[in-house]
C-alpha positions in Angstrom: -22.7 71.6 -12.1 -22.3 73.9 -9.2 -19.0 73.9 -7.3 -18.7 74.7 -3.6 -15.3 76.5 -3.9 -15.8 79.8 -2.2 -12.7 79.2 0.1 -10.5 78.6 -3.0 -11.9 81.8 -4.6 -11.2 83.8 -1.4 -7.6 82.5 -1.5 -7.3 83.6 -5.1 -7.0 80.2 -6.7 -7.5 80.2 -10.5 -10.9 78.8 -11.6 -11.9 77.2 -14.9 -14.6 78.6 -17.1 -17.3 76.6 -15.3 -16.0 77.6 -11.8 -14.2 74.4 -10.9 -10.8 74.9 -9.2 -8.0 74.7 -11.7 -5.3 72.2 -10.7 -2.2 70.6 -12.3 -1.3 66.9 -12.5 -0.4 66.8 -8.9 -3.7 68.5 -7.9 -1.9 71.7 -6.9 -3.8 75.0 -7.4 -2.3 78.3 -8.6 -1.5 79.1 -5.0 1.7 77.5 -3.7 0.9 74.7 -1.2 -2.8 74.7 -1.8 -4.2 71.5 -3.3 -7.7 70.6 -4.4 -9.3 67.2 -5.1 -12.7 65.7 -5.5 -15.9 67.4 -6.6 -14.4 70.9 -6.8 -12.0 69.9 -9.6 -12.2 68.2 -13.0 -10.9 64.7 -13.3 
């Protein structure tokens, strides 16, 4: 799968091995206050 997550990469968000945006249980990324949902994440 190809993820359209260039903005997250530009912000410095951590990514998974297959380039999805890494999020916690609340969908927060590694950048404080930045959340990701939907097709750019797992789950």
